[in-house]
N, C-alpha and C positions, 0 to 999 in steps of 0.2 A: 510374443507379446505385441499388443496393438499400441501404436503410438499416435498421438494427436497433437496438432498445434493450434496448435495455435497458442517610543514614548515620546512615541513622538510626543514631546512636551513642548507646547507652544507657549512662549513667554512674550508678554506684551511690555511696553515701556513702563506700564503702570503696575507691574507685578513685583517690584523691588520689595515692597513690604511683605508680600506673601513669601518670598524667598526666605527672608529672615525667620518668619514663622515656621516654614518648612524645615529649616536647618535644626530647629530645637526639637522637632518631632522625630522620634525613632520608630521605624517600622521593622519589627523583627522578622516578618515574612513578606514575600512579594505579594502584591495585590492578587486576589482571586482571579482565576482564568489566565494568569500569565505564565506561570510555572506549570508545565504540563499541558499547555495549550497546543493543539494540533492545528497547523496551518495548511489550508488547502490551496492557497495562492502563495507562492514564494518566488523570490528573485531567481533562484537557480533550483530547479527541480531535482529530486533525488535521482540518482543514476546507478543502474546495475553496472558492476565492473565490466568495462569494455563497451557499454553502450547498449542501445536497444537491439541491435542484431545479436549481440551475445546473450541478451536475455531470452530472446525467442529461441536461439540455439539451446540454451540451458533447459527451457521448458520442453522442447522437442526431445531432448536426450533423456529427460527424467520422467515425463508424464507417460503413464501406461494407461491405456483405455481400459476402465473397470469391466470385468467379465460380465456383470449383470447388465450394465448398460449396453454392451456390445451385443449380448445375447438378445436383448429386446430391441435392438436397432435404435437406441436413444441417441440423439444428436442434439447439439445446441451450444450456446455460449453461456459460460458461468462468469458473472461479474463479480469481482472482488475488490475490496478496499482494505488497505493495511497502512500502518504508519512505519516510516523510516525514522528511527530516533537519531539524536545528535552524533552517535558513534557509527551510524549506518546499520545498526541491527534492525531487523524487521520485528514488529510487535502488532498486537491487536488486529489479527487477521479476521476479516468478516465477509461473509457471502452476502453481497448486496441483491443479487438475483440469481437464482439457480435455474436449472432446467427441470421441467415437470417430469417426474418419475426418474430423475437422474441424480438423486442425493449422493450416489457414490462418485458422480463427477466432481461435485463441489468438494467432497472429502479428499479426492485425489489432488485437486488443485491446492488445498490447504497443506496436504502433506508435502507437496513439492516446494511450495513457498517457504515452508520451515526448513528445508535443505539449502536454501540460497545463501550465498556468501554475504558478508556485509556489503552494503551499498555505499555510494558517496552520499552523504546526507544533503538535505535541502537546506538553502541558505536565504536569509533575509538580512539585507545590509551587512554582508560579510559575516554573519554569525549563524552557525548551524542551529537549526530549530527542528522540532518535531514536525514532520511533513507528511501529509496524507498522500497516498498513491493509489489510483485506480487501475486495475488490470482486467481486461477481458480475456478469457481463455476459451477458444473455440474447439469443440469436439466434433470432428466429422469422420465418419466411417469411410475407408477407402474400399472396403468390401463389406456389404451387409452381412449379418449372420445368416446361415442357411436356415430356411424355415422348415420346421418338422412337420411331416404330414401325419 
């Protein structure tokens, strides 16, 4: 098998009358875009268990160079984006940019990301949030496939 690696709510001194009005208003659900919002800038970024080195070790141990791409000597970097939820589970995996002719490379990345254990979630002001994470995965052949004559 071939392996590759790679509210804030700002109150002014003049807002006292607004506070009393707000106390009387009941909101049954959070404002739109707050619950379920994915943050790409957070105070503490999501982290694979054991850190970045362990992430790359995991990828190196689990990614297998797809036969089709190996046979056609296809190399390149697959750029992925996914969300680490508040419990550390990965969701919403998307290929941002793939490799021309290497759809199987992107499929392999998605397969391996789905195998990952829970991460440490991202945090804003000490609260776990849905956090976006970008991951480039580089595929480079150590030995090109033999060309048939």
